[in-house]
C-alpha positions as CSV (number, residue, x, y, z in Angstrom):
1,M,0.0,0.0,0.0
2,S,1.3,3.4,-0.9
3,A,1.3,6.4,1.4
4,L,-0.4,8.3,-1.4
5,D,-3.4,6.0,-1.6
6,K,-5.5,8.1,0.8
7,F,-5.3,11.0,-1.6
8,S,-7.0,9.2,-4.5
9,E,-9.9,11.7,-4.4
10,I,-7.5,14.5,-5.5
11,T,-5.2,12.5,-7.7
12,K,-5.3,11.9,-11.5
13,I,-3.2,9.2,-13.1
14,D,-1.3,9.9,-16.4
15,E,-2.8,13.4,-16.6
16,P,-1.8,15.2,-19.9
17,L,0.1,18.3,-19.1
18,A,0.3,19.9,-22.6
19,P,-3.2,21.5,-22.5
20,L,-2.2,23.2,-19.2
21,T,1.0,24.8,-20.6
22,W,1.3,27.9,-22.8
23,L,3.3,26.0,-25.4
24,K,0.7,23.2,-25.6
25,V,3.3,20.4,-26.0
26,G,4.6,17.6,-23.8
27,G,3.6,14.4,-22.1
28,S,1.7,13.4,-19.0
29,A,2.3,13.5,-15.3
30,Q,2.4,10.0,-13.7
31,L,0.5,11.4,-10.8
32,F,-1.2,14.8,-10.8
33,I,-2.4,15.9,-7.4
34,E,-4.4,19.0,-6.5
35,P,-4.4,19.6,-2.7
36,R,-7.4,21.6,-1.4
37,S,-5.7,23.2,1.6
38,V,-2.3,23.9,3.1
39,D,-2.7,21.2,5.7
40,E,-3.6,18.6,3.0
41,L,-0.7,19.9,0.9
42,V,1.7,19.3,3.8
43,E,0.4,15.7,4.2
44,V,0.8,15.0,0.4
45,V,4.3,16.3,0.4
46,K,5.3,14.2,3.4
47,A,3.7,11.1,1.7
48,V,5.6,11.8,-1.6
49,A,8.8,12.0,0.5
50,Q,8.0,8.7,2.2
51,E,7.5,7.1,-1.2
52,Q,10.7,8.7,-2.5
53,L,9.1,9.8,-5.7
54,P,10.3,12.8,-7.8
55,I,8.1,15.8,-7.4
56,N,7.5,19.0,-9.3
57,I,5.1,22.0,-8.9
58,F,2.9,23.1,-11.7
59,G,2.3,26.9,-11.5
60,G,0.7,28.9,-14.3
61,G,2.2,26.8,-17.1
62,S,3.7,29.9,-18.8
63,N,7.4,29.4,-18.2
64,L,7.5,25.7,-18.8
65,L,8.4,23.1,-21.4
66,V,7.4,19.6,-20.7
67,G,9.2,16.8,-22.6
68,S,7.2,14.3,-24.6
69,D,7.9,11.6,-22.0
70,G,6.1,13.7,-19.4
71,F,7.1,13.6,-15.8
72,A,7.6,10.3,-14.0
73,G,6.6,11.2,-10.5
74,V,4.2,13.5,-8.7
75,V,3.1,16.9,-10.1
76,L,1.3,19.2,-7.6
77,K,-1.0,22.0,-8.7
78,L,-2.2,24.5,-6.1
79,S,-5.5,25.8,-7.4
80,G,-7.7,26.3,-4.4
81,P,-8.6,29.6,-2.8
82,E,-6.3,29.1,0.1
83,F,-3.4,29.2,-2.3
84,S,-4.5,32.0,-4.6
85,H,-5.8,34.7,-2.2
86,V,-4.7,38.4,-2.6
87,E,-5.2,40.9,0.2
88,V,-4.1,44.5,0.7
89,D,-3.4,45.9,4.2
90,G,-2.0,49.4,4.2
91,N,1.3,49.2,2.2
92,I,1.4,45.4,2.3
93,V,0.1,43.0,-0.3
94,R,-0.3,39.4,0.9
95,A,-0.7,36.9,-1.9
96,G,-0.8,33.1,-2.1
97,G,1.9,31.4,-4.0
98,A,-0.6,30.3,-6.7
99,A,-2.2,33.7,-7.0
100,S,-1.9,35.0,-10.6
101,L,0.6,37.8,-11.0
102,S,-1.9,39.8,-13.0
103,N,-4.5,39.7,-10.3
104,T,-1.9,40.7,-7.7
105,I,-0.8,43.6,-9.9
106,S,-4.4,44.7,-10.3
107,S,-5.1,44.6,-6.5
108,A,-2.0,46.7,-5.8
109,V,-2.7,49.3,-8.4
110,G,-6.3,49.5,-7.3
111,A,-5.1,50.2,-3.7
112,G,-2.7,53.0,-4.9
113,L,0.4,50.9,-4.3
114,A,3.2,51.3,-6.8
115,G,5.9,49.1,-8.2
116,L,4.1,46.0,-9.4
117,E,2.7,47.8,-12.5
118,N,6.3,47.4,-13.9
119,L,5.5,43.7,-14.2
120,V,2.4,44.0,-16.3
121,G,2.2,41.5,-19.1
122,I,4.4,38.9,-17.3
123,P,2.3,35.7,-16.9
124,G,2.4,33.1,-14.2
125,T,2.0,33.0,-10.4
126,V,3.4,35.0,-7.5
127,G,5.3,31.9,-6.3
128,G,7.0,31.4,-9.7
129,A,7.6,35.1,-10.0
130,I,9.4,35.2,-6.7
131,R,11.5,32.1,-7.3
132,G,12.7,33.4,-10.6
133,N,12.7,37.1,-9.6
134,A,10.4,38.0,-12.5
135,G,10.8,41.5,-14.0
136,G,12.0,43.5,-16.9
137,R,13.7,46.8,-17.8
138,H,11.4,48.7,-15.4
139,G,12.2,46.5,-12.3
140,D,11.9,43.1,-10.6
141,I,9.5,41.7,-8.0
142,G,12.3,40.9,-5.6
143,Q,12.8,44.5,-4.5
144,F,9.4,44.5,-2.9
145,V,9.4,41.1,-1.2
146,K,9.2,41.4,2.6
147,S,8.7,37.8,3.6
148,V,8.0,34.4,2.0
149,D,6.3,31.4,3.5
150,V,7.7,28.2,2.0
151,L,7.4,24.4,2.2
152,T,10.3,22.0,1.8
153,E,10.4,18.7,0.1
154,T,10.1,17.0,3.5
155,G,7.0,18.9,4.5
156,E,8.7,21.5,6.7
157,R,7.1,24.9,6.7
158,F,8.9,28.1,7.6
159,T,9.1,31.8,6.7
160,R,12.0,33.5,5.0
161,T,12.7,37.2,5.9
162,G,15.4,39.8,5.9
163,D,18.9,38.5,5.0
164,E,17.3,35.1,4.2
165,L,16.0,36.7,1.1
166,S,18.3,37.7,-1.8
167,F,17.4,38.4,-5.4
168,D,19.5,38.7,-8.6
169,Y,18.7,38.6,-12.3
170,R,16.1,35.9,-12.8
171,T,17.1,34.1,-9.7
172,S,16.5,34.2,-5.9
173,S,17.5,32.5,-2.7
174,V,13.9,31.0,-2.5
175,N,14.7,27.5,-3.6
176,E,12.4,25.4,-1.4
177,L,9.8,23.2,-3.1
178,I,6.8,25.5,-2.7
179,V,6.1,29.2,-2.1
180,L,2.9,29.1,0.0
181,S,2.5,32.8,0.3
182,A,4.4,36.1,0.3
183,E,4.2,39.7,1.7
184,L,5.1,42.5,-0.7
185,E,5.8,46.0,0.7
186,L,5.0,48.7,-1.8
187,P,5.1,52.5,-1.7
188,S,1.9,54.6,-2.1
189,D,1.3,56.7,-5.2
190,D,-1.5,58.3,-7.1
191,P,-3.7,55.4,-8.5
192,D,-4.2,57.4,-11.8
193,E,-0.4,57.8,-12.2
194,I,0.2,54.2,-11.5
195,T,-2.4,53.1,-14.0
196,K,-1.0,55.5,-16.6
197,R,2.5,54.0,-16.2
198,M,1.1,50.5,-16.4
199,R,-0.8,51.2,-19.6
200,Q,2.3,52.7,-21.2
201,I,4.4,49.7,-20.3
202,W,1.7,47.3,-21.5
203,I,1.4,49.1,-24.9
204,V,5.1,48.8,-25.5
205,K,5.2,45.1,-24.5
206,K,2.1,44.3,-26.6
207,A,3.7,45.9,-29.6
208,A,7.0,44.0,-29.2
209,Q,5.9,40.6,-28.1
210,P,3.7,37.8,-29.7
211,F,1.0,37.7,-27.1
212,S,-1.6,36.3,-29.5
213,F,0.4,33.2,-30.2
214,Q,1.3,30.0,-28.2
215,S,4.6,30.8,-26.5
216,A,6.3,30.5,-23.1
217,G,7.6,34.1,-22.7
218,C,11.3,34.7,-23.0
219,I,13.1,31.4,-23.7
220,F,16.6,32.7,-22.8
221,K,18.1,34.9,-20.1
222,N,19.8,38.0,-21.2
223,P,23.6,37.6,-20.9
224,R,25.1,40.4,-18.7
225,G,24.9,43.7,-20.6
226,L,23.3,42.1,-23.7
227,S,19.9,41.3,-25.1
228,A,19.2,37.6,-25.9
229,G,16.6,38.7,-28.4
230,A,19.0,41.0,-30.2
231,L,21.7,38.4,-30.3
232,I,19.2,35.9,-31.8
233,E,17.9,38.4,-34.3
234,Q,21.4,39.5,-35.4
235,A,22.3,35.8,-35.9
236,G,19.5,35.8,-38.6
237,L,17.2,33.4,-36.7
238,K,13.9,35.3,-36.7
239,G,11.3,33.0,-38.4
240,T,13.5,29.9,-38.2
241,K,11.4,26.8,-37.9
242,V,12.0,23.3,-36.6
243,G,8.9,21.1,-37.3
244,H,6.0,23.2,-36.1
245,A,8.0,25.4,-33.7
246,E,9.2,28.8,-34.8
247,V,11.3,31.7,-33.6
248,S,8.9,34.6,-33.4
249,D,9.4,37.3,-36.1
250,R,8.1,39.9,-33.7
251,H,10.5,39.1,-30.8
252,A,13.4,36.7,-31.4
253,N,13.6,35.5,-27.7
254,F,10.1,34.0,-28.1
255,I,9.4,30.5,-29.6
256,I,5.9,30.0,-31.0
257,T,4.3,26.6,-31.3
258,H,1.8,25.8,-34.1
259,T,-0.7,23.0,-34.4
260,D,1.0,19.6,-34.3
261,A,4.2,21.0,-32.6
262,T,6.0,18.6,-30.3
263,A,8.3,19.1,-27.4
264,E,11.1,17.7,-29.5
265,D,10.5,20.5,-32.1
266,V,11.0,23.1,-29.3
267,I,14.0,21.5,-27.8
268,H,15.7,21.1,-31.2
269,L,15.0,24.7,-32.0
270,I,16.5,25.8,-28.7
271,D,19.6,23.9,-29.5
272,V,19.7,25.5,-33.0
273,I,19.5,29.0,-31.5
274,K,22.2,28.3,-28.9
275,S,24.5,26.8,-31.4
276,R,24.1,29.6,-34.0
277,V,24.4,32.4,-31.4
278,H,27.6,30.9,-30.1
279,E,28.9,30.5,-33.6
280,V,28.1,34.2,-34.5
281,H,28.6,36.0,-31.2
282,G,30.7,33.6,-29.1
283,V,28.0,33.8,-26.4
284,E,26.5,30.9,-24.5
285,L,22.8,31.5,-24.0
286,E,21.1,30.1,-20.9
287,T,17.5,29.0,-20.9
288,E,15.1,31.0,-18.7
289,I,12.2,28.5,-19.0
290,D,11.9,25.4,-16.9
291,I,12.4,22.2,-18.9
292,W,11.0,18.9,-17.4
């Protein structure tokens, strides 16, 4: 008998992951479990540890490439209200790790709190944004993070604050299995001014990025002092196709997947881009998306 048997009500076997991802490619999760509360989540994580199974967290599906073989282990998805709440108290925004970043931004802007409007257009969840220090040319989320509640792979729960939190370009010290929730401390500003800034940033992004297509956001991190998109474009790769995957002709750091695309198409195209950019520029590109 498995320690996971008692969670059959919230478990799906061989659950296809492709429909849940923005790229719409990839295989299935051996076990796909959706805990309904933090207490149930802790129990599930402890049971997975007891069974010594690999485990991954499925967030918003935007920054993820799942291989065609899927994931041989347990995939957790936190979708209940206990994981996705957003509350504003003075200058503090409290958000669950599974709260959408867009909803969190809207709540902050509506309360006259500034800073998160700089992240408009970035998909995904608060937990994923904090782990990868999501941001852009206008700022990153890490500069506003006051505390983070986390859960480890053994089911231990604790809070990171102060010098336990550090953020750098697309990375952070928050490397535990799950971000349960976070507190963001934001400065006050005129809501109309914040909204105006947010709209301006959104207009620029919408014009430059292929939001109407299947993509996973930026595929590569920007090398220090350089733009990955510019390097790819200068290497003549815009519009390059492998199978049914294509380098966007709008923004070269985006890969678009068309009908019948496979994970292999995307992985092969990533390899083509890395090889060509290294050949032309002598630069090793590093992927920003998670690859399972």
